[in-house]
C-alpha positions in Angstrom: -29.9 45.0 49.1 -31.4 44.1 45.8 -34.9 42.6 45.5 -34.8 38.8 45.8 -36.1 36.9 42.8 -38.4 34.2 43.9 -39.9 31.0 42.3 -43.0 29.3 43.7 -43.7 25.6 42.9 -46.8 23.7 44.0 -49.3 21.3 42.3 -52.1 22.6 44.5 -53.5 25.8 43.0 -54.7 27.3 46.3 -51.4 26.6 48.0 -49.5 28.0 44.9 -51.6 31.1 44.8 -51.1 31.7 48.5 -47.3 31.6 48.3 -47.4 33.9 45.2 -49.6 36.3 47.1 -47.2 36.4 50.1 -44.2 36.9 47.7 -45.9 39.9 45.9 -46.9 41.6 49.2 -43.4 41.4 50.6 -41.4 44.5 49.5 -38.0 42.9 49.1 -39.3 39.9 47.1 -40.1 39.6 43.4 -42.1 36.8 41.9 -40.3 35.7 38.7 -41.7 32.2 38.3 -44.9 30.3 39.1 -45.1 26.6 38.4 -47.5 23.7 38.9 -44.9 21.0 38.6 -41.1 20.5 38.9 -40.5 19.4 35.3 -41.5 22.8 33.9 -39.1 24.5 36.3 -36.2 22.6 34.9 -37.3 23.5 31.4 -37.2 27.2 32.3 -33.5 27.2 33.0 -32.8 31.0 32.8 -35.4 31.8 35.4 -34.1 29.1 37.7 -30.5 30.2 37.2 -31.4 33.8 38.1 -33.6 32.9 41.2 -32.4 33.8 44.7 -35.1 31.9 46.6 -37.3 29.0 45.7 -40.5 28.0 47.6 -41.5 24.4 46.7 -43.9 21.8 47.7 -42.5 18.3 48.5 -45.3 16.1 47.3 -45.7 16.7 43.6 -46.4 14.3 40.6 -43.6 13.1 38.3 -40.8 14.8 40.3 -41.0 15.6 44.0 -39.5 18.6 45.8 -36.6 16.7 47.3 -35.5 15.3 44.0 -35.9 18.7 42.4 -33.7 20.2 45.1 -31.0 17.6 44.4 -31.1 18.4 40.7 -30.9 22.2 41.3 -27.9 21.7 43.6 -26.2 19.4 41.0 -26.8 21.9 38.2 -25.9 25.1 40.0 -23.6 24.0 42.9 -22.7 26.9 45.2 -24.6 29.3 42.9 -27.9 27.5 43.6 -30.8 29.6 45.1 -31.9 29.2 48.7 -34.6 26.5 49.0 -37.7 26.6 51.2 -40.0 23.6 51.4 -43.7 24.1 51.9 -45.2 20.8 53.1 -48.0 19.4 55.3 -45.7 16.7 56.6 -43.1 17.7 59.2 -41.2 14.4 58.9 -39.4 15.8 55.9 -37.4 18.2 57.9 -34.4 15.9 58.0 -34.6 15.4 54.2 -34.7 19.1 53.8 -31.5 19.6 55.7 -29.8 16.9 53.6 -30.3 19.1 50.5 -29.3 22.2 52.5 -32.7 23.7 52.5 -32.9 27.1 54.1 -36.0 26.2 56.0 -39.5 24.7 55.6 -43.0 26.0 56.1 -45.5 23.6 57.5 -48.9 23.9 55.9 -51.1 25.7 56.6 -48.8 28.6 57.4 -49.5 32.3 58.0 -47.9 35.3 56.4 -46.0 35.8 59.7 -44.5 32.3 59.2 -43.7 33.1 55.6 -42.1 36.5 56.5 -39.9 34.9 59.1 -38.4 32.6 56.4 -38.1 35.4 53.9 -36.3 37.6 56.3 -33.9 34.7 57.1 -33.1 34.4 53.4 -32.6 38.2 53.1 -30.2 38.2 56.1 -28.2 35.3 54.7 -27.9 36.8 51.2 -27.0 40.3 52.5 -24.3 38.7 54.7 -22.9 36.9 51.6 -22.6 40.1 49.5 -19.0 41.5 49.5 -17.2 44.1 47.5 -15.2 43.1 44.5 -11.7 42.1 45.5 -8.6 43.6 43.9 -7.2 41.2 41.4 -3.5 40.3 41.3 -1.6 40.6 38.0 -1.9 36.8 37.3 -5.6 36.4 38.1 -9.2 37.7 37.8 -12.3 37.5 40.0 -15.6 36.3 38.7 -18.8 37.0 40.6 -21.0 34.0 41.1 -24.2 34.9 42.8 -23.1 36.4 46.1 -19.5 35.6 46.2 -16.3 36.3 44.2 -14.2 33.5 42.9 -10.5 34.0 42.1 -9.3 32.3 38.9 -5.7 32.3 37.7 -5.2 33.3 34.1 -3.2 30.0 33.7 -6.3 28.0 34.7 -8.5 29.4 31.9 -8.9 27.5 28.6 -11.5 29.7 26.9 -14.5 31.9 27.8 -17.8 31.3 26.1 -20.6 33.9 25.7 -24.1 32.5 26.5 -26.8 35.1 26.2 -26.5 37.4 29.2 -23.9 35.2 30.8 -20.4 33.9 30.2 -19.1 30.5 30.9 -15.4 30.2 31.9 -14.0 26.9 30.9 -11.1 25.8 33.1 -8.2 23.4 32.6 -9.5 21.1 35.3 -12.7 20.4 33.4 -14.9 22.6 35.5 -16.6 25.8 34.5 -17.8 29.0 36.1 -21.0 30.7 35.0 -21.3 34.5 35.8 -23.5 37.4 34.8 -21.1 39.3 32.5 -20.3 40.1 28.9 -17.4 39.1 26.7 -16.9 42.8 25.8 -16.4 43.6 29.5 -14.0 40.7 30.1 -12.0 41.4 26.9 -11.2 44.8 28.4 -10.0 43.2 31.7 -8.0 40.3 30.3 -4.3 40.9 29.3 -4.2 41.0 25.5 -0.8 39.2 25.4 -2.6 36.1 27.0 -6.1 36.2 25.6 -7.7 36.9 22.2 -11.3 37.4 21.1 -12.0 35.0 18.2 -15.7 35.6 17.5 -18.8 37.1 19.0 -19.0 34.1 21.5 -15.5 33.2 22.4 -12.3 34.4 24.0 -9.4 32.0 24.1 -6.3 31.6 26.2 -3.4 31.9 23.8 -1.2 29.5 25.8 -3.8 26.8 25.6 -4.0 26.7 21.8 -2.8 23.3 20.5 -3.4 23.8 16.7 -4.4 26.5 14.3 -5.6 27.0 10.7 -6.2 30.3 8.9 -9.8 30.4 10.2 -9.8 28.4 13.4 -8.0 27.4 16.5 -8.0 24.1 18.5 -7.9 23.8 22.2 -7.8 20.1 23.3 -10.6 18.5 21.2 -12.5 21.7 20.7 -12.3 23.7 17.4 -13.3 27.4 17.6 -13.9 29.3 14.4 -12.5 32.8 13.9 -15.2 35.3 13.1 -15.0 37.6 10.0 -14.5 40.7 12.1 -11.6 39.2 14.1 -9.6 37.7 11.2 -7.2 40.6 10.8 -6.0 40.5 14.4 -5.9 36.7 14.3 -3.7 36.8 11.1 -1.2 38.9 13.0 -1.2 36.5 15.9 -0.9 33.5 13.5 2.2 35.0 11.9 3.9 35.4 15.2 2.7 32.0 16.5 4.1 30.2 13.5 7.4 32.1 13.5 
């Protein structure tokens, strides 16, 4: 099991430092983010996206923990990290369950209390880890956090490279974000159905609605052809027109 990446959020310095201390002394946890308010967490999107576990206070200025939890779920869906509330008020347990919180720690809590919750998160995430399924000829699997999602080639519009991730844009308007590279996906996708157009985009050939010598259009989106890919695109364009 990999080390779980953790974020701690609390506007009280002593409480924040205590959670951070507990995280760093737990062998299977790694502290990747420490924040005094919820707004700065949302601004640090990459750290939030990579987190496995978030310990957050409920009573915080500007944006409380419950609202932050709702926003994280809305942004990341099934890929959202496990959430643990740290609070001095036990009446928020029901609210925590509404946002699918893993658990909550009632202040003041001991390391034993913290470790119980950390082990619970570890057990859940280990149970969720599965081997990569074998793809069928008409589909591909994308790993999203701790599960594999099957996507038919026919469902893909285009794939966008975003730093260390790729965003798979689907015909139904939804998208999948997965830790991968365009180079790796280019090798797995059938070349008669997909083409790399530039450093940041692979398109589904069947979804192209219009072309020029230097770009393609998919629905309302125009994607330019990069200089290094124009020779291959010219060959495609000749066949496409004919």
